[in-house]
C-alpha positions in Angstrom: -14.1 -12.0 -11.2 -14.8 -14.3 -14.2 -13.1 -11.6 -16.6 -10.0 -11.5 -14.3 -9.6 -15.2 -14.0 -10.0 -15.5 -17.6 -7.1 -13.2 -18.2 -4.2 -15.1 -20.0 -1.1 -13.8 -17.8 1.5 -16.3 -18.9 3.1 -13.9 -21.4 3.7 -11.6 -18.6 5.3 -14.3 -16.3 7.5 -15.3 -19.2 8.8 -11.8 -19.5 9.3 -11.6 -15.8 11.1 -14.8 -15.4 13.5 -13.7 -18.3 17.1 -13.3 -16.7 18.1 -10.7 -19.3 14.9 -8.5 -20.0 12.9 -9.3 -16.9 13.2 -10.0 -13.3 14.6 -13.4 -13.3 11.7 -14.7 -11.0 11.2 -18.5 -10.6 8.0 -20.0 -12.0 6.8 -20.5 -8.3 7.4 -17.0 -7.4 5.8 -15.6 -10.7 2.8 -17.8 -10.1 2.4 -16.6 -6.5 2.7 -12.8 -7.5 0.2 -13.5 -10.6 -2.3 -14.7 -7.8 -2.0 -11.6 -5.8 -2.0 -9.4 -9.1 -5.4 -10.8 -10.0 -6.8 -9.9 -6.6 -5.2 -6.6 -7.1 -7.4 -6.1 -10.2 -10.4 -7.4 -8.4 -9.9 -4.7 -5.6 -9.6 -2.0 -8.3 -12.7 -3.1 -10.1 -14.8 -3.4 -6.9 -13.3 -0.2 -5.3 -12.6 2.2 -8.4 -12.5 5.4 -6.3 -10.2 4.1 -3.5 -6.7 5.3 -3.2 -4.5 2.4 -2.4 -1.1 0.7 -3.6 -0.4 -2.9 -4.2 2.6 -4.7 -2.9 6.0 -3.9 -4.5 6.0 -7.0 -6.7 2.3 -7.0 -7.6 3.2 -3.5 -8.7 6.2 -4.9 -10.7 3.9 -7.3 -12.3 1.5 -4.7 -13.0 4.6 -2.7 -14.8 5.1 -5.7 -17.1 1.6 -6.0 -17.9 1.5 -2.5 -19.1 4.6 -3.1 -21.1 2.5 -5.3 -23.5 0.4 -2.2 -24.7 -1.9 -3.9 -26.9 -2.5 -6.8 -24.6 -3.0 -4.6 -21.5 -5.5 -2.3 -23.4 -7.6 -5.1 -24.2 -7.4 -6.8 -20.8 -8.4 -3.4 -19.3 -11.3 -3.1 -21.6 -12.4 -6.8 -20.7 -12.2 -6.2 -17.0 -13.1 -2.6 -16.4 -14.4 -1.3 -19.6 -11.9 1.3 -19.7 -8.0 1.8 -19.4 -6.8 1.4 -16.0 -3.9 4.1 -15.8 -1.0 3.8 -13.5 0.8 6.7 -11.7 4.1 5.5 -11.0 5.7 8.4 -8.9 4.3 8.0 -5.4 6.9 7.9 -3.0 9.4 10.0 -5.2 8.9 13.4 -4.3 9.8 13.8 -0.7 8.7 13.0 2.8 5.4 13.8 2.7 5.0 11.5 -0.6 6.7 8.6 1.4 4.1 9.0 4.1 1.5 9.0 1.4 2.7 5.8 -0.1 2.7 4.1 3.1 -0.9 5.0 3.6 -2.0 3.8 0.3 -0.2 0.3 1.0 -2.2 0.3 4.3 -5.5 1.1 2.5 -4.7 -1.8 0.3 -4.3 -4.1 3.1 -7.6 -3.1 4.7 -9.5 -3.4 1.5 -7.7 -6.9 0.8 -8.5 -8.3 4.3 -12.0 -7.1 4.3 -12.8 -8.4 0.7 -11.0 -11.9 1.0 -11.3 -12.6 4.6 -7.8 -13.7 4.8 -4.5 -12.1 6.2 -2.7 -9.7 3.7 0.4 -11.4 2.4 3.3 -9.2 3.4 5.6 -11.9 2.1 4.7 -13.5 -1.1 7.3 -16.0 -1.3 10.8 -16.8 -2.5 12.5 -15.4 -5.7 15.3 -16.7 -7.7 18.5 -16.9 -5.6 16.5 -17.4 -2.3 15.8 -13.8 -1.5 12.5 -12.9 0.1 10.8 -9.6 -0.5 9.0 -7.9 2.6 6.2 -5.5 1.9 6.6 -3.6 5.2 10.5 -2.9 5.5 11.1 0.4 7.5 14.0 2.3 8.4 15.1 3.7 11.8 12.2 1.9 13.5 12.3 2.2 17.1 9.3 0.6 18.9 6.4 -0.8 17.8 3.6 -2.5 20.0 0.9 -4.5 19.1 -1.5 -5.6 22.0 -5.2 -6.9 23.1 -6.4 -8.5 19.9 -4.7 -5.7 17.4 -3.2 -6.8 14.5 -0.3 -4.8 13.5 1.8 -1.7 14.7 4.9 -0.1 12.8 7.0 3.0 13.7 9.3 3.6 10.8 11.7 6.3 9.2 12.7 8.3 12.2 9.7 7.9 14.0 9.5 7.1 17.7 6.3 5.0 18.7 3.2 3.4 17.3 0.9 1.6 19.2 -2.3 -0.3 18.1 -4.4 -1.9 21.1 -7.7 -2.9 22.5 -9.5 -4.5 19.2 -7.8 -1.9 16.9 -6.1 -3.0 13.5 -3.1 -0.7 12.5 -1.3 2.3 13.9 1.5 3.9 12.0 3.6 6.9 13.0 6.3 7.8 10.1 8.7 10.5 9.0 9.4 12.9 11.7 6.2 12.0 13.4 6.1 11.4 17.3 3.1 9.1 18.2 0.3 7.4 16.7 -2.4 5.6 18.6 -5.6 3.6 17.5 -7.4 2.3 20.5 -10.8 1.2 21.8 -12.2 -0.3 18.5 -10.7 2.3 16.2 -9.4 0.8 13.0 -6.4 3.1 11.9 -4.3 6.1 13.3 -1.5 7.7 11.4 0.6 10.6 12.3 3.0 11.7 9.5 5.0 14.4 7.8 5.7 16.9 10.6 2.6 16.0 12.3 2.6 15.8 16.2 -0.1 13.3 17.0 -3.0 11.2 15.5 -5.6 9.5 17.8 -8.6 7.3 16.8 -10.6 5.9 19.7 -14.0 5.4 21.1 -15.1 3.6 18.0 -13.8 6.2 15.8 -12.6 4.7 12.3 -9.6 6.8 11.3 -7.4 9.7 12.1 -4.8 11.1 10.0 -2.4 14.0 11.1 -0.2 14.8 8.1 1.0 17.4 5.6 2.1 19.9 8.4 -0.8 19.6 10.3 -0.5 19.3 14.2 -3.1 17.1 15.5 -6.0 15.0 14.1 -8.5 13.2 16.2 -11.2 10.7 15.3 -13.7 9.7 17.9 -17.1 8.5 18.1 -17.3 7.5 14.4 -16.0 11.0 13.3 -13.0 10.6 10.7 -10.4 13.1 10.2 -8.4 12.4 6.9 -5.4 13.9 5.4 -5.9 15.7 2.0 -3.6 14.3 -0.9 -2.9 17.4 -2.9 -1.4 16.6 -6.2 -1.0 12.9 -5.1 -1.8 11.5 -8.6 -1.0 14.7 -10.7 2.2 15.9 -9.6 5.2 14.3 -11.3 8.9 14.5 -10.1 11.4 16.6 -11.7 15.4 16.3 -11.6 17.2 18.6 -9.4 18.0 22.0 -11.3 21.6 22.6 -12.3 23.4 25.3 -10.1 
């Protein structure tokens, strides 16, 4: 962490705070996001093979860091020993992509909480003008229940129900999904992208049902993850003229 702590990120904050060419953030907000950005870099250093996505404004901080190409390259070399690339298109390529983006965000939350031992900061603070950003805003959510020592349950984007219960951590159902349950010491269950049902139970870690799959079950420690074909390689294109 010492190399990350040593990074001079003040120029990035100056740019972000600029009204005309930046985001118009307050110093207080820029400092809050800087703190989380350093933690994000630490997670990327600690888990180089994980697929995870940062909070929206942490990602914005990352974008502005990358804009200073010489500094970013030098900082990457100091921290990682190589250039840390950024693929900025996840969530822009259709319904399945939105699900993948949600899943990457959830994985970041899991890594964050297990590494730092504190709750993931879904709200980072207040920006200029008093607006506050939430990391977990969702459209058309109907019902979400968390119960019995569980932490979070979301249902979003035309989904119906998501439950997390009995010492489970998170359950999501999204994008035309019907139901996702995680229960009995399971960590995570997703049903998404035309999937019908995903269950994780009986000490299972993860169950994913996605990308036109019907059902995925994870039980007794056996994970059933979804595949991410082209997630970090397929770039979006403008619609073709008629």
